[in-house]
C-alpha positions as YAML, in Angstrom:
chain: A
units: angstrom
residues:
- id: 1
  name: MET
  ca: [17.61, -53.13, -32.41]
- id: 2
  name: LYS
  ca: [15.68, -54.44, -35.39]
- id: 3
  name: LYS
  ca: [12.62, -55.05, -33.21]
- id: 4
  name: ASP
  ca: [12.61, -51.37, -32.11]
- id: 5
  name: LYS
  ca: [12.60, -50.24, -35.75]
- id: 6
  name: GLN
  ca: [9.72, -52.62, -36.44]
- id: 7
  name: ILE
  ca: [7.71, -51.18, -33.54]
- id: 8
  name: PHE
  ca: [8.40, -47.61, -34.67]
- id: 9
  name: GLY
  ca: [7.42, -48.54, -38.22]
- id: 10
  name: GLN
  ca: [4.11, -49.96, -37.02]
- id: 11
  name: ALA
  ca: [3.47, -46.87, -34.87]
- id: 12
  name: GLU
  ca: [4.13, -44.58, -37.85]
- id: 13
  name: ILE
  ca: [1.75, -46.58, -40.01]
- id: 14
  name: GLU
  ca: [-0.93, -46.36, -37.31]
- id: 15
  name: LEU
  ca: [-0.49, -42.57, -37.14]
- id: 16
  name: LEU
  ca: [-0.77, -42.29, -40.92]
- id: 17
  name: LYS
  ca: [-3.92, -44.44, -40.95]
- id: 18
  name: GLU
  ca: [-5.44, -42.31, -38.21]
- id: 19
  name: GLY
  ca: [-4.53, -39.17, -40.12]
- id: 20
  name: LEU
  ca: [-6.37, -40.42, -43.17]
- id: 21
  name: LYS
  ca: [-9.55, -40.85, -41.13]
- id: 22
  name: ARG
  ca: [-9.60, -37.16, -40.25]
- id: 23
  name: SER
  ca: [-11.76, -34.77, -42.23]
- id: 24
  name: TYR
  ca: [-10.33, -32.01, -44.40]
- id: 25
  name: LYS
  ca: [-11.50, -29.44, -41.85]
- id: 26
  name: GLU
  ca: [-9.58, -31.19, -39.04]
- id: 27
  name: ARG
  ca: [-6.48, -31.46, -41.22]
- id: 28
  name: PHE
  ca: [-6.74, -27.77, -42.15]
- id: 29
  name: GLU
  ca: [-7.14, -26.70, -38.52]
- id: 30
  name: MET
  ca: [-4.13, -28.77, -37.47]
- id: 31
  name: ALA
  ca: [-1.99, -27.40, -40.30]
- id: 32
  name: THR
  ca: [-3.06, -23.86, -39.42]
- id: 33
  name: ARG
  ca: [-2.16, -24.42, -35.76]
- id: 34
  name: LEU
  ca: [1.27, -25.78, -36.72]
- id: 35
  name: PHE
  ca: [1.84, -22.87, -39.12]
- id: 36
  name: LYS
  ca: [0.97, -20.32, -36.41]
- id: 37
  name: ILE
  ca: [3.34, -22.02, -33.96]
- id: 38
  name: HIS
  ca: [6.07, -22.02, -36.61]
- id: 39
  name: GLN
  ca: [5.53, -18.32, -37.32]
- id: 40
  name: THR
  ca: [5.72, -17.49, -33.60]
- id: 41
  name: MET
  ca: [8.84, -19.58, -33.04]
- id: 42
  name: SER
  ca: [10.63, -18.11, -36.06]
- id: 43
  name: LYS
  ca: [10.11, -14.58, -34.67]
- id: 44
  name: ALA
  ca: [11.14, -15.56, -31.13]
- id: 45
  name: THR
  ca: [14.47, -14.48, -29.70]
- id: 46
  name: ILE
  ca: [16.18, -15.87, -26.64]
- id: 47
  name: SER
  ca: [17.46, -13.33, -24.17]
- id: 48
  name: HIS
  ca: [19.06, -14.07, -20.85]
- id: 49
  name: LYS
  ca: [18.62, -11.73, -17.92]
- id: 50
  name: PRO
  ca: [20.32, -12.70, -14.65]
- id: 51
  name: PHE
  ca: [18.11, -12.65, -11.53]
- id: 52
  name: ILE
  ca: [20.63, -10.64, -9.49]
- id: 53
  name: SER
  ca: [21.69, -7.32, -10.99]
- id: 54
  name: LYS
  ca: [24.78, -5.72, -9.48]
...
């Protein structure tokens, strides 16, 4: 179990290092994309319509 946490820790550090290499423009575009997705998902509603209507 401890080894799994170690692997995940290393993977997170790699992602953070890679994130630091990105330019401000790339970071801004990614944040904007995530914000737009969040906005869309917050407005979404789930409705269920059965295929067969009687």
